[in-house]
C-alpha positions in Angstrom: -0.1 0.0 0.2 1.1 3.8 -0.9 2.3 5.7 1.9 1.5 9.1 2.8 4.9 10.4 1.9 5.3 8.2 -1.5 1.8 9.4 -2.2 2.7 13.0 -1.8 5.7 13.2 -3.6 4.0 11.4 -6.7 1.3 13.8 -7.0 3.9 16.8 -6.2 5.4 15.5 -9.8 2.2 15.2 -11.5 1.3 18.5 -10.6 4.7 20.3 -11.4 4.6 23.9 -13.0 0.6 23.5 -12.7 -0.7 26.9 -11.8 -2.0 26.5 -8.2 -4.6 26.2 -6.6 -5.8 23.2 -8.4 -7.8 20.4 -7.8 -7.3 16.6 -8.6 -8.8 13.3 -9.0 -6.3 10.2 -8.7 -7.9 7.6 -10.6 -6.0 4.7 -9.1 -7.8 5.7 -6.1 -11.0 6.4 -7.8 -11.2 3.1 -9.2 -10.3 0.9 -6.1 -13.2 3.0 -4.3 -15.3 2.2 -7.5 -14.7 -1.7 -6.9 -15.1 -1.6 -3.4 -18.7 0.3 -3.3 -19.7 -1.6 -7.0 -19.0 -5.0 -5.1 -21.4 -4.2 -1.9 -24.0 -3.5 -4.1 -23.4 -6.5 -6.6 -23.0 -8.8 -4.3 -26.5 -8.2 -2.6 -28.1 -8.2 -6.1 -29.0 -4.4 -5.8 -27.8 -2.3 -8.5 -26.5 1.0 -7.5 -27.7 4.7 -8.5 -25.0 7.1 -9.0 -25.7 10.7 -7.1 -24.7 12.9 -9.3 -24.5 15.5 -6.4 -21.1 14.3 -5.2 -19.6 14.6 -8.4 -20.5 17.1 -10.7 -18.5 16.4 -13.4 -19.9 14.9 -16.8 -16.3 12.8 -17.1 -16.1 11.2 -14.0 -19.7 10.3 -14.0 -19.2 8.7 -17.0 -16.3 6.8 -15.9 -17.9 5.7 -12.8 -20.8 4.5 -15.1 -18.7 2.6 -17.1 -16.5 1.2 -14.8 -19.6 -0.5 -12.8 -20.1 -2.9 -15.5 -24.3 -3.0 -14.9 -23.9 -2.2 -11.8 -24.3 0.9 -11.6 -27.4 2.2 -13.6 -29.1 5.4 -13.5 -28.5 8.7 -12.1 -29.8 10.4 -9.1 -30.1 14.3 -9.7 -30.3 17.4 -7.8 -32.4 19.8 -9.8 -34.3 19.8 -12.7 -32.0 21.9 -14.8 -29.4 19.3 -13.8 -31.6 16.2 -14.7 -31.9 18.0 -18.2 -28.1 18.5 -18.6 -27.4 15.3 -17.7 -30.3 14.1 -20.4 -28.4 16.3 -23.3 -25.3 14.2 -22.6 -27.0 11.2 -23.7 -28.0 9.5 -19.8 -31.3 8.1 -18.9 -33.0 6.6 -16.3 -33.0 10.3 -13.9 -34.3 10.4 -10.6 -34.3 14.1 -9.2 -34.2 13.3 -6.0 -35.7 16.8 -4.7 -39.0 18.0 -5.2 -40.3 21.2 -7.1 -43.3 23.2 -7.7 -41.4 25.1 -10.4 -43.5 25.7 -13.6 -40.0 26.1 -15.4 -39.0 22.7 -14.1 -41.9 21.1 -14.4 -41.7 21.9 -18.2 -38.2 20.9 -18.3 -38.8 17.6 -17.0 -42.0 17.3 -19.0 -40.1 18.0 -21.9 -37.7 15.2 -21.1 -40.4 12.6 -20.6 -42.0 13.8 -24.2 -38.3 12.9 -25.5 -39.0 9.3 -24.3 -36.3 10.0 -21.4 -36.9 8.0 -18.4 -37.7 10.2 -15.5 -39.2 10.5 -12.3 -39.3 13.1 -9.5 -39.2 12.6 -6.0 -42.5 14.4 -4.2 -44.4 14.8 -1.1 -47.1 17.4 -1.3 -49.7 17.9 -3.6 -48.7 21.3 -4.7 -46.0 19.1 -6.4 -48.3 17.2 -8.1 -50.5 19.7 -9.4 -47.5 21.9 -11.2 -46.1 18.5 -12.4 -49.4 17.2 -13.7 -50.2 20.6 -15.5 -46.9 20.2 -17.6 -47.1 16.9 -18.2 -50.3 17.6 -19.9 -49.3 20.4 -22.4 -46.4 18.3 -22.7 -48.8 15.4 -24.0 -47.0 12.8 -21.7 -46.6 11.1 -18.5 -44.5 12.2 -15.8 -42.7 9.4 -13.1 -43.7 10.0 -9.8 -41.7 8.8 -6.3 -43.0 9.3 -2.8 -40.3 10.2 -0.4 -40.8 8.5 2.6 -39.1 9.6 5.7 -37.4 7.4 8.2 -36.1 9.5 10.3 -35.3 8.0 13.9 -38.3 8.8 16.5 -38.0 6.9 19.0 -40.4 9.1 21.3 -42.9 11.5 20.7 -41.3 14.9 20.0 -37.9 13.5 19.3 -37.2 13.4 15.6 -33.5 12.2 14.9 -32.7 12.9 11.0 -33.2 15.3 8.2 -36.7 17.2 8.0 -37.1 15.7 4.5 -41.2 14.4 4.2 -44.3 14.5 6.0 -45.3 11.3 4.8 -43.7 9.1 7.8 -46.0 6.0 7.5 -46.2 3.0 4.8 -50.2 4.6 5.3 -49.2 8.0 4.1 -47.4 6.5 1.0 -49.9 4.3 -0.1 -52.6 7.4 0.4 -49.9 9.7 -1.5 -49.8 6.9 -4.2 -53.5 7.4 -4.7 -53.6 10.8 -5.0 -50.6 10.3 -7.8 -53.2 8.2 -9.7 -55.8 10.6 -9.8 -53.9 12.8 -11.9 -54.1 11.8 -15.5 -50.4 12.7 -16.5 -48.7 11.6 -13.8 -47.2 8.2 -13.4 -46.6 6.1 -9.3 -43.0 4.8 -9.9 -42.3 3.9 -6.2 -40.8 5.2 -3.0 -37.5 6.5 -1.9 -36.7 6.7 1.6 -32.8 8.0 2.4 -31.9 7.5 6.0 -29.7 10.6 6.3 -29.5 10.0 10.1 -27.2 6.7 9.5 -25.7 7.5 5.8 -24.8 11.1 6.5 -23.4 10.6 10.4 -20.4 10.1 11.3 -19.0 7.8 14.0 -15.1 8.1 14.2 -14.9 11.7 14.1 -11.8 12.8 15.6 -13.2 16.4 15.9 -16.4 15.3 18.4 -15.2 12.0 19.5 -17.7 12.1 22.8 -20.4 12.0 20.4 -18.7 9.2 18.2 -20.6 6.5 20.6 -24.1 8.2 20.9 -24.2 8.3 17.1 -23.3 4.7 16.6 -25.7 3.9 18.7 -28.5 6.2 17.2 -27.5 4.1 13.8 -27.3 0.5 15.6 -31.2 1.1 17.0 -32.7 2.7 14.3 -31.2 0.9 11.7 -33.9 -2.5 11.9 -36.7 0.1 12.6 -35.6 1.5 8.8 -35.4 -1.7 7.3 -38.7 -2.6 8.5 -40.6 0.5 7.5 -39.3 0.7 4.1 -40.0 -3.3 3.6 -44.0 -2.4 5.1 -43.9 0.2 2.4 -43.1 -1.3 -0.6 -45.8 -4.3 0.7 -48.6 -2.2 0.9 -47.7 -0.3 -2.4 -48.1 -3.3 -4.1 -50.9 -4.8 -1.8 -52.3 -1.7 -3.3 -52.1 -2.5 -7.1 -49.2 -0.1 -8.0 -46.1 -1.4 -9.5 -42.7 -0.3 -8.5 -39.7 0.3 -10.3 -37.9 2.1 -7.8 -37.8 1.6 -4.5 -34.9 3.4 -3.4 -32.2 3.8 -0.2 -29.0 4.4 1.0 -26.0 6.4 0.8 -22.1 6.0 0.9 -22.5 5.8 4.7 -25.0 3.0 5.0 -24.5 1.4 1.5 -23.6 -2.0 3.2 -26.5 -2.3 6.0 -29.1 -1.0 2.8 -28.1 -3.5 0.4 -28.4 -6.4 2.9 -32.7 -5.4 2.6 -34.4 -7.1 0.3 -37.3 -4.5 -0.1 -34.8 -2.4 -1.8 -34.5 -2.6 -5.7 -31.8 -0.2 -5.7 -29.1 1.5 -4.0 -27.5 4.9 -4.0 -23.5 6.3 -3.7 -21.7 9.5 -4.7 -19.4 11.0 -2.1 -17.4 7.3 -1.5 -16.0 7.1 -5.0 -13.5 10.3 -4.4 -13.4 9.8 -0.5 -14.0 13.3 0.6 -13.0 14.1 4.1 -15.9 13.0 6.2 -15.9 9.7 4.7 -12.6 9.1 6.8 -14.8 10.0 9.6 -16.8 6.3 9.3 -15.9 2.9 11.1 -18.1 0.6 8.2 -16.2 2.6 5.2 -12.2 1.7 4.2 -11.9 3.9 1.1 -8.9 5.6 -0.7 -9.0 9.5 -0.6 -9.1 10.2 -4.1 -10.0 13.6 -4.6 -7.7 16.7 -3.5 -7.2 20.8 -3.9 -3.7 22.1 -3.9 -2.2 25.4 -3.1 0.5 27.3 -3.2 2.6 27.9 -0.2 3.8 31.5 -0.4 4.7 32.3 3.4 6.9 30.6 6.5 5.7 33.1 8.7 7.1 31.0 11.7 9.5 28.1 12.1 6.9 24.6 11.3 4.5 26.7 9.9 3.5 27.8 6.5 0.9 29.7 5.0 -0.8 29.1 1.9 -2.9 30.9 -0.6 -6.4 30.6 -0.6 -8.4 27.3 0.5 -11.8 28.8 2.5 -13.6 26.3 0.9 -16.2 25.3 4.0 -18.7 22.5 3.5 -22.7 22.9 3.9 -24.2 21.3 6.7 -24.0 21.7 10.6 -21.4 24.2 11.2 -18.2 22.7 12.7 -14.8 21.9 12.5 -15.2 18.8 10.2 -16.8 21.0 7.8 -13.3 22.9 6.9 -10.8 21.3 4.3 -8.2 19.2 6.1 -4.3 19.4 5.2 -3.7 16.0 4.1 -0.4 16.1 2.2 2.2 16.2 3.5 0.6 14.2 6.4 0.0 15.5 9.8 -0.3 19.1 8.9 -3.3 20.9 11.0 -4.9 24.0 10.6 -4.6 27.1 13.0 -7.6 27.3 15.2 -7.3 31.1 15.3 -7.9 31.4 11.5 -8.6 28.4 10.0 -8.8 28.2 6.2 -9.2 31.7 5.1 -10.4 33.5 1.7 -6.7 34.5 0.7 -4.7 32.7 3.2 -4.7 29.4 5.2 -2.2 29.0 7.7 -0.7 25.3 8.3 1.2 23.9 11.5 3.9 21.4 9.4 4.5 18.1 10.8 7.9 17.6 12.8 11.0 17.8 10.2 8.5 18.2 7.8 9.2 21.4 5.2 7.5 22.4 2.3 9.0 26.0 0.4 7.0 28.4 -0.9 6.0 28.1 -4.4 5.2 24.3 -3.5 1.8 22.8 -3.0 0.3 21.7 -0.2 -2.8 19.1 -0.7 -5.8 19.4 0.8 -9.0 17.3 1.5 -12.6 18.9 1.1 -14.9 17.9 3.8 -17.8 17.1 0.9 -17.1 15.5 -1.9 -19.5 17.5 -4.5 -19.1 20.8 -3.3 -15.3 20.9 -4.5 -16.3 21.2 -8.0 -18.3 24.7 -7.0 -15.0 25.9 -6.6 -13.1 24.7 -9.5 -13.8 24.9 -13.5 -11.8 21.5 -14.4 -10.4 18.5 -12.3 -6.8 16.9 -13.5 -7.6 13.5 -13.6 -4.2 11.8 -12.7 -2.7 8.4 -12.9 0.4 7.8 -11.4 2.4 10.8 -11.7 0.9 12.2 -14.7 -1.9 14.3 -15.8 -3.8 12.2 -18.4 -7.0 14.3 -18.5 -8.6 17.7 -18.0 -11.8 16.9 -16.7 -14.5 20.4 -16.7 -16.8 20.4 -13.9 -20.4 21.8 -13.8 -18.7 25.0 -13.1 -15.9 24.8 -16.0 -18.9 24.2 -18.6 -20.7 27.1 -17.4 -23.8 25.9 -15.2 -24.5 26.7 -11.4 -27.4 24.2 -10.9 -28.3 25.3 -7.5 -27.4 29.0 -8.3 
């Protein structure tokens, strides 16, 4: 296995003379992660849907799909405009994981269905259905709908642990919603999505909040069987009500092993694990290889054992905390300074003992959340060994800001 020192030297050689800052993806690590994730789904006879929000780079999306050899099928998108963009890129079987009640979005999605694309939208409210049905009627087509089943952990009345994603909390809620979908002439009920964010998105080996690791692990263990039971009940109740289920979706990178073991799910989802952003180093059940980095130029040595890098304030979304900051990665053992953190124009790093990085040299960081790195760079340098083999534009590099 490659040591952190050898990786640092290899990546330094790869980006020698490249203007900084830059972002890169180590293809060997990406492919190793793909083998790990794809095997989990394949061994449990599941297909794996790729979450594009965690990639945001058309070339990487295509590489992951091609490498999946049939196990990776379909894309989970995050906006209607991104869905239309990926359809234009030649992709099909597109599941928009976030609802919309905006007419312009509905027109885009209905237009894709009219072109023969397989498109479904996750919904949980009659207002969404009315807008989507009207657009599909104007396009003379049928638009697929997946109900969002909230499977957050609610061990006692008034106690809610997990994302606030949907008002549909029970199998009966989903069956009633499916009936409302069926009442719209231009909508088709395709299935259900039930994302267990309190499991998939909750770290349990986080060095910044060690006191919370055991409670978070306990919540995962206590809620896992309840999530599986609720999803199975929902799928069974929907079929008993006469609904065909093209999609029963669950899971994320952080819960892939557990979700893949559920018979009720037809597919599982992953995205971040392919590039293994920093937060996914804080899970007990994951063993992946860092594949995505950004490199900043060292511009100052303000004190012995400290360097200052130019830029780097790429703070990730979610609950505010130190674990949302970028992490000094290579050379290994560096640390941010608490007083400054990661700054827009300067990021100081305390170097490990015996290591020096001269001004003009790169320092490599890992972003906390996978897809968000692509919002800061117009391209990823695709590295194999110690060579750049390709430059892959991100959505930003192609002129798109699908959440802006």
